[in-house]
C-alpha positions as CSV (number, residue, x, y, z in Angstrom):
1,M,-18.5,20.6,-43.6
2,S,-16.8,17.3,-43.8
3,N,-13.2,18.7,-44.1
4,Y,-11.8,20.3,-40.9
5,R,-7.9,20.7,-41.6
6,D,-7.8,24.1,-42.3
7,I,-9.9,25.3,-39.3
8,S,-8.2,26.6,-36.1
9,D,-8.5,24.6,-32.9
10,N,-10.9,27.4,-31.3
11,Q,-13.2,27.2,-34.4
12,L,-13.4,23.5,-34.3
13,I,-14.3,23.7,-30.7
14,T,-17.0,26.3,-31.3
15,L,-18.5,24.1,-34.3
16,Y,-18.5,20.9,-31.6
17,K,-20.3,22.7,-29.2
18,E,-22.9,23.7,-31.9
19,N,-23.3,20.2,-33.7
20,H,-21.4,17.7,-31.7
21,N,-19.9,16.1,-34.8
22,K,-17.6,13.4,-33.8
23,E,-15.4,14.1,-36.8
24,I,-14.4,17.2,-35.0
25,V,-12.8,15.3,-32.4
26,G,-11.3,13.1,-34.7
27,E,-9.7,16.0,-36.3
28,L,-8.1,17.2,-33.0
29,Y,-7.0,13.6,-32.3
30,K,-5.1,13.8,-35.5
31,R,-3.3,16.8,-34.6
32,Y,-2.7,16.1,-31.1
33,T,-2.1,12.4,-30.7
34,K,1.8,12.4,-30.4
35,F,1.5,15.5,-28.1
36,V,-0.5,13.7,-25.8
37,F,1.4,10.5,-25.8
38,L,4.6,12.4,-25.2
39,I,3.4,14.1,-22.1
40,S,2.0,10.7,-20.8
41,M,5.4,9.0,-21.5
42,K,6.9,12.0,-19.5
43,Y,4.8,11.1,-16.4
44,L,4.1,7.4,-16.9
45,K,7.4,6.1,-18.2
46,N,5.5,3.2,-19.9
47,E,4.6,3.3,-23.5
48,E,1.4,0.9,-23.1
49,E,0.1,3.2,-20.6
50,S,0.7,6.1,-22.4
51,K,-1.2,4.6,-25.4
52,D,-4.2,3.9,-23.0
53,S,-3.7,7.4,-21.4
54,V,-4.1,9.0,-25.2
55,M,-7.4,6.9,-25.8
56,L,-9.0,7.6,-22.5
57,I,-8.2,11.4,-22.7
58,F,-9.7,11.7,-26.4
59,E,-12.8,9.8,-25.4
60,K,-13.4,12.3,-22.6
61,L,-13.1,15.1,-25.2
62,F,-16.6,14.2,-26.4
63,T,-18.0,15.3,-23.2
64,D,-15.4,17.9,-22.0
65,L,-15.4,20.0,-24.9
66,S,-18.9,20.8,-24.3
67,N,-18.4,21.5,-20.5
68,H,-15.4,23.7,-20.5
69,Q,-14.6,27.2,-21.7
70,I,-11.3,26.5,-23.6
71,D,-9.3,29.5,-24.7
72,N,-6.1,27.8,-25.7
73,F,-6.6,24.1,-26.7
74,K,-3.2,23.0,-26.7
75,S,-2.4,24.5,-23.1
76,W,-5.7,23.1,-21.7
77,L,-5.0,19.7,-23.3
78,Y,-1.6,19.5,-21.6
79,M,-3.3,20.3,-18.2
80,V,-5.8,17.5,-18.8
81,T,-3.1,15.2,-19.8
82,R,-0.9,15.9,-16.9
83,N,-3.6,15.7,-14.3
84,H,-4.8,12.5,-16.0
85,C,-1.4,10.9,-15.4
86,L,-0.8,12.3,-11.9
87,M,-4.3,10.9,-10.9
88,Y,-3.3,7.5,-12.5
89,L,0.0,7.5,-10.7
90,R,-1.7,8.1,-7.4
91,K,-4.1,5.2,-8.0
92,E,-1.2,2.9,-8.8
93,Q,0.6,3.9,-5.6
94,S,-2.6,3.4,-3.5
95,D,-3.1,0.1,-4.9
96,F,0.4,-1.0,-4.1
97,K,-0.1,0.5,-0.6
98,K,-3.2,-1.5,0.0
99,T,-1.6,-4.7,-0.9
100,Q,1.5,-4.0,1.2
101,D,-0.9,-3.0,4.3
102,L,-2.7,-6.5,3.8
103,K,0.8,-8.3,3.7
104,K,2.0,-6.4,7.1
105,D,-1.6,-7.0,8.8
106,Y,-1.1,-10.6,8.2
107,E,2.4,-10.7,9.4
108,N,1.2,-9.1,12.5
109,F,-1.4,-11.5,13.1
110,M,0.7,-14.4,12.4
111,E,3.1,-13.0,15.2
112,N,0.1,-13.8,17.7
113,D,0.8,-17.5,17.3
114,L,-2.1,-18.2,15.2
115,N,0.0,-19.8,12.5
116,S,-0.5,-23.5,13.9
117,H,-4.4,-23.0,13.6
118,L,-4.0,-22.4,9.8
119,I,-1.5,-24.9,8.8
120,E,-0.9,-27.8,11.2
121,N,-4.4,-28.8,11.2
122,E,-5.2,-31.6,8.6
123,T,-8.5,-30.3,7.9
124,E,-7.0,-26.7,7.3
125,E,-4.6,-28.1,4.8
126,V,-7.5,-29.8,2.8
127,K,-8.9,-26.3,2.6
128,I,-5.8,-24.9,1.5
129,E,-5.8,-27.2,-1.3
130,S,-9.4,-26.4,-2.2
131,I,-8.3,-22.6,-2.7
132,H,-5.5,-23.4,-5.1
133,D,-8.1,-25.7,-6.9
134,A,-10.5,-22.7,-7.0
135,V,-7.7,-20.5,-8.3
136,S,-7.1,-23.1,-11.2
137,Q,-10.8,-22.6,-12.0
138,L,-10.4,-19.0,-13.1
139,N,-10.0,-18.2,-16.7
140,K,-6.3,-17.9,-18.2
141,E,-6.1,-14.3,-17.9
142,Q,-7.7,-14.0,-14.5
143,K,-5.5,-16.8,-13.0
144,E,-2.3,-15.1,-14.4
145,C,-3.2,-11.7,-13.2
146,V,-4.4,-12.7,-9.5
147,K,-1.1,-14.9,-9.1
148,L,1.0,-12.0,-10.2
149,F,-0.9,-9.2,-8.1
150,Y,-1.5,-11.0,-4.9
151,M,1.0,-13.8,-4.7
152,E,3.9,-11.9,-6.2
153,G,2.9,-8.4,-5.4
154,K,3.2,-7.0,-8.9
155,S,1.7,-3.6,-9.8
156,Y,-0.7,-3.2,-12.7
157,S,2.1,-2.1,-15.0
158,E,4.5,-4.9,-14.1
159,I,1.8,-7.3,-14.7
160,A,1.1,-5.7,-18.1
161,D,4.5,-5.7,-19.1
162,L,5.0,-9.5,-18.2
163,T,1.7,-10.6,-19.8
164,N,1.3,-8.2,-22.8
165,Y,-2.1,-7.4,-21.7
166,P,-3.4,-3.7,-21.6
167,I,-3.7,-2.1,-18.3
168,K,-7.4,-2.1,-18.5
169,K,-7.4,-6.0,-18.9
170,V,-5.2,-6.5,-16.1
171,K,-7.4,-4.3,-13.7
172,S,-10.8,-5.9,-14.9
173,S,-9.0,-9.6,-14.7
174,I,-8.0,-9.1,-11.0
175,Q,-11.2,-7.6,-10.2
176,N,-13.2,-10.3,-12.0
177,G,-10.8,-13.1,-10.7
178,K,-11.2,-12.0,-7.2
179,R,-14.9,-11.8,-7.3
180,N,-15.3,-15.2,-9.0
181,L,-12.5,-16.5,-6.6
182,K,-14.7,-15.5,-3.6
183,I,-17.8,-17.1,-5.0
184,I,-16.1,-20.3,-5.6
185,L,-14.4,-20.3,-2.0
186,T,-17.6,-19.3,-0.1
187,K,-19.6,-22.2,-2.0
188,A,-16.8,-24.5,-0.5
189,G,-17.0,-23.1,2.9
190,I,-13.3,-21.7,3.0
191,S,-12.9,-18.9,5.7
192,A,-11.8,-15.5,4.9
193,L,-8.7,-16.1,7.1
194,I,-7.5,-19.1,5.1
195,V,-8.2,-17.1,1.9
196,I,-5.8,-14.3,3.1
197,Y,-3.0,-16.8,3.9
198,V,-3.0,-18.4,0.6
199,I,-3.3,-15.5,-1.4
200,I,-0.4,-13.4,0.3
201,T,1.9,-16.1,1.0
């Protein structure tokens, strides 16, 4: 059967469990894209993040439709979307808190009169210059996202707004940039303490 438009949601789900035809998920996508997007906007308050939410949720349907007993698809989809958004928001808050905690730990550390060991020594200044040089070696996306996230304390969604990159690209650019920066700095023999100083100040 190639045309599913006249079949109910429950019938579509039953058919999908039998034959796993991806066109069935495509039909559900047509019916409920706007529904999922509006729910996502209600929680995320961001158009690009909500669009990403729609894609992620419908991608999961390929697996979830087979693994769940679904009596009312629309109600079930509402709960799936709501839970997805709440988990995303918790993750955003957790990432922001980690950044703030890192800054706070550094400030407390500096209060112990170790600032002079990081800045006033000419050798350390050379190392700091090396770190800035290492950042400049990252590709364009990684450089932008790393600077905005670590140096300016921007959230994923704020960086996405500023750069016009999708949230997924922002996250991967930060993760890959951090990994590449660590590799470059390790080869240059830069200490972890100096790295923290440059990134968060």
